[in-house]
C-alpha positions in Angstrom: -123.8 139.1 32.5 -124.4 135.4 31.9 -122.2 132.6 30.5 -123.1 129.7 28.3 -120.6 126.9 27.8 -119.9 126.2 24.0 -117.8 123.1 24.2 -117.9 120.1 26.5 -114.5 120.9 28.1 -114.2 124.7 27.9 -115.2 128.0 26.1 -117.7 130.4 27.7 -120.0 132.7 25.7 -120.6 135.9 27.7 -123.8 137.7 27.2 -124.6 141.1 28.6 -121.1 142.6 28.7 -120.8 146.0 27.1 -117.1 146.6 26.2 -117.8 150.3 25.6 -119.2 150.9 29.1 -117.1 152.0 32.1 -115.1 149.1 33.5 -116.0 148.4 37.1 -114.2 146.2 39.6 -117.2 143.8 39.3 -116.7 143.5 35.5 -113.0 142.8 36.0 -113.6 140.1 38.6 -116.3 138.5 36.4 -114.1 138.3 33.4 -111.1 137.1 35.4 -113.2 134.3 37.0 -114.7 133.4 33.6 -111.3 133.1 32.0 -109.9 131.1 34.8 -112.7 128.6 34.4 -113.2 128.4 30.7 -109.8 129.4 29.3 -111.5 130.9 26.2 -114.4 133.4 26.3 -116.6 134.8 23.5 -118.1 138.2 23.9 -120.9 139.0 21.4 -121.6 142.4 19.9 -118.4 144.0 21.3 -117.7 147.7 20.6 -116.1 148.2 17.2 -113.8 150.9 18.4 -110.0 150.8 18.8 -110.2 153.1 21.8 -112.7 150.8 23.5 -110.7 147.7 22.6 -107.6 149.2 24.2 -109.4 150.5 27.3 -111.0 147.2 27.9 -107.8 145.2 27.4 -105.7 147.5 29.6 -108.1 146.8 32.5 -106.5 143.3 32.7 -102.8 144.1 32.4 -100.2 145.9 30.3 -100.2 145.3 26.6 -97.6 143.8 24.3 -96.2 146.0 21.4 -96.7 144.5 17.9 -93.9 144.6 15.3 -94.0 147.7 13.1 -95.4 145.9 10.1 -98.3 144.4 12.0 -99.6 147.5 13.8 -103.0 149.2 13.4 -102.2 151.3 16.5 -99.2 151.1 18.8 -100.8 148.3 20.9 -103.1 146.7 18.3 -102.0 143.9 16.1 -103.3 143.7 12.5 -104.6 140.2 12.0 -106.5 140.9 8.7 -105.6 140.9 5.1 -106.2 144.6 4.3 -103.8 147.4 3.3 -103.8 151.0 4.5 -106.3 151.8 1.7 -108.8 149.2 3.0 -108.3 146.9 0.1 -107.0 143.3 0.0 -103.3 143.1 0.0 -101.9 141.4 -3.1 -100.0 138.1 -2.8 -96.3 138.3 -1.8 -94.5 135.4 -3.4 -91.3 136.1 -1.4 -90.9 134.8 2.2 -93.4 133.0 4.4 -97.0 132.8 3.3 -100.1 133.1 5.6 -100.8 129.4 5.3 -97.4 128.7 6.8 -98.8 129.9 10.1 -102.0 127.9 10.1 -100.8 125.6 12.8 -101.7 125.4 16.5 -99.7 127.7 18.7 -99.7 130.0 21.7 -99.0 133.7 21.1 -95.6 135.2 21.8 -93.7 132.3 23.5 -90.6 134.3 22.6 -91.2 136.6 25.6 -89.4 135.8 28.8 -92.7 135.2 30.5 -95.7 133.6 28.7 -98.3 136.0 27.4 -101.4 136.3 29.6 -104.4 136.8 27.2 -105.1 137.7 23.6 -108.3 139.6 22.7 -109.2 139.3 19.0 -112.0 141.5 17.7 -113.8 141.0 14.4 -114.7 144.0 12.2 -115.1 142.4 8.8 -115.4 138.6 8.4 -115.4 136.4 5.2 -118.7 134.7 4.3 -117.0 131.3 4.4 -113.9 129.8 6.0 -111.5 131.8 8.3 -112.6 130.1 11.6 -110.2 130.1 14.5 -109.8 126.8 16.2 -109.0 126.6 20.0 -107.7 123.8 22.2 -107.9 123.6 26.1 -104.5 122.4 27.1 -105.7 121.7 30.6 -108.0 119.0 29.3 -105.2 117.6 27.1 -102.8 117.4 30.0 -105.4 115.7 32.2 -106.1 113.1 29.5 -102.4 112.2 29.0 -101.3 108.8 30.3 -99.9 108.9 33.8 -96.5 107.8 32.6 -96.4 110.6 30.1 -97.4 113.2 32.7 -94.6 111.9 35.0 -92.1 112.0 32.2 -92.8 115.7 31.2 -93.4 117.1 34.7 -90.1 119.0 35.0 -89.1 119.5 31.4 -88.6 122.8 29.6 -89.5 123.3 25.9 -87.5 125.6 23.6 -89.6 127.9 21.4 -88.0 129.2 18.2 -90.1 130.8 15.4 -87.4 130.6 12.7 -86.4 127.0 13.4 -90.1 126.0 13.4 -90.6 127.7 10.0 -87.4 126.0 8.8 -88.9 122.6 9.8 -91.8 123.5 7.5 -89.6 124.3 4.6 -89.6 128.1 5.0 -86.4 130.1 5.2 -86.5 133.5 6.8 -83.5 135.7 6.3 -84.6 138.9 8.1 -81.9 139.3 10.7 -83.7 142.1 12.5 -86.7 140.0 13.0 -84.6 137.2 14.3 -83.2 139.4 17.0 -86.7 140.4 18.0 -87.9 136.8 18.4 -85.1 135.0 20.2 -85.3 131.3 21.2 -86.9 131.1 24.7 -87.4 128.1 27.0 -90.5 127.6 29.2 -91.8 124.8 31.5 -93.7 122.3 29.5 -96.1 121.9 32.3 -97.6 124.9 34.1 -100.3 125.6 36.6 -103.2 127.6 35.1 -105.1 130.4 36.7 -107.8 127.8 37.7 -105.2 125.8 39.6 -105.4 123.0 37.0 -102.1 121.8 35.4 -101.7 122.4 31.7 -99.4 121.8 28.8 -97.6 124.8 27.4 -96.5 124.2 23.8 -97.3 124.8 20.1 -95.7 124.5 16.7 -93.1 127.0 17.7 -91.7 124.5 20.2 -88.6 122.8 18.6 -86.8 121.1 21.4 -86.4 120.0 25.0 -83.8 121.6 27.2 -81.0 119.1 27.9 -82.2 116.6 25.2 -80.9 115.8 21.8 -82.7 117.7 19.0 -84.3 114.5 17.4 -85.3 113.1 20.7 -86.9 116.4 21.9 -88.7 117.0 18.7 -90.1 113.5 18.7 -91.7 114.0 22.2 -93.1 117.4 21.2 -94.5 116.0 18.0 -96.2 113.2 20.0 -97.7 115.7 22.4 -98.8 118.0 19.6 -100.6 115.1 17.8 -102.4 114.1 21.0 -103.5 117.7 21.7 -104.8 118.4 18.2 -107.3 115.5 18.1 -110.8 116.6 17.0 -112.3 116.0 20.5 -110.3 118.8 22.0 -111.0 121.5 19.3 -113.6 124.3 19.5 -113.9 126.0 16.1 -115.2 129.6 16.3 -117.1 130.9 13.3 -116.6 134.6 13.4 -119.2 137.3 12.9 -118.6 141.1 13.1 -118.6 142.3 16.7 -117.3 139.0 18.1 -114.4 139.4 20.6 -112.7 136.2 21.6 -110.4 136.2 24.6 -108.0 133.3 25.1 -105.5 132.5 27.8 -102.2 131.7 26.0 -100.9 129.9 29.1 -103.4 127.1 28.9 -104.7 127.0 25.3 -103.5 126.7 21.7 -105.2 128.2 18.7 -104.9 128.2 14.9 -106.2 130.1 12.0 -108.0 128.1 9.3 -108.0 128.7 5.5 -110.2 131.1 3.5 -110.0 132.8 0.1 -107.8 135.7 1.3 -107.4 137.2 -2.1 -111.2 137.3 -2.7 -112.7 138.1 0.7 -111.9 140.9 3.1 -111.0 140.1 6.7 -110.5 142.9 9.3 -109.4 141.5 12.6 -107.6 143.4 15.4 -105.9 141.9 18.4 -104.5 143.2 21.7 -102.3 141.0 23.8 -101.8 141.2 27.6 -98.4 140.6 29.1 -97.6 139.2 32.5 -95.3 142.2 32.9 -95.0 145.6 31.3 -94.4 146.4 27.6 -91.1 148.0 28.5 -89.9 144.5 29.2 -91.9 142.3 26.9 -93.1 142.7 23.4 -91.6 143.5 20.0 -87.9 144.1 20.2 -87.6 143.4 23.9 -87.3 139.7 24.0 -83.6 139.7 23.0 -82.8 142.0 26.0 -85.0 140.1 28.5 -83.2 138.1 31.2 
């Protein structure tokens, strides 16, 4: 196995890793080390098998449970635009639209502990558009002015999916979903697996614990604008067989537009928790302490 860096600050492309092969302790150590260094890793020509996807993912920790409407299998998120018949889902004019979520975020900040990694595997990709953009939040933190780093060192950000949607003009009335994604607070500055400090935020972050709403949102908006400058972004153009792994604790990512009612997109994601799915994942956040 070999790694080539794809961006000046992060992202490693791993060559020679067969995700259908038996998983050895050497493979686990190699991937853990690569993720600690690069934050985002691309595996080319991964096995297009749900069973292999699950087996490979479970080698690195317990898996999060997707919400019922987003499941391909009990532990595989459906991130495509296809129905059960394999055809493109028609537009749904009611409720949030896919484009409402095309903003930089970290997966599942509504869990009591941040999500470890996400592993997204491409089966069918559109001929144009539909990139996924990634940002290394360690690099962002290191480039912040010293006075800003001192200011945010001990702050906690509040993450709330429905308040974030509301800020973008989207009302979401599903009370059951609201219970499953409660507001959670997390340190704004964390230490990553590499030992480097990192920002932990995304568009779901709506406030600072102990601050007024307007004041907290202003700070978060300033940090978000700084983090999403072009120099920090790696844009991944997908091809079938690509598996991209990202560390949600030190990166942000965002979908980008494509003609979703013309082109098929079959993408499947597993997500690794820092603890077991009996504690974290769909329906569990409201009960977490």
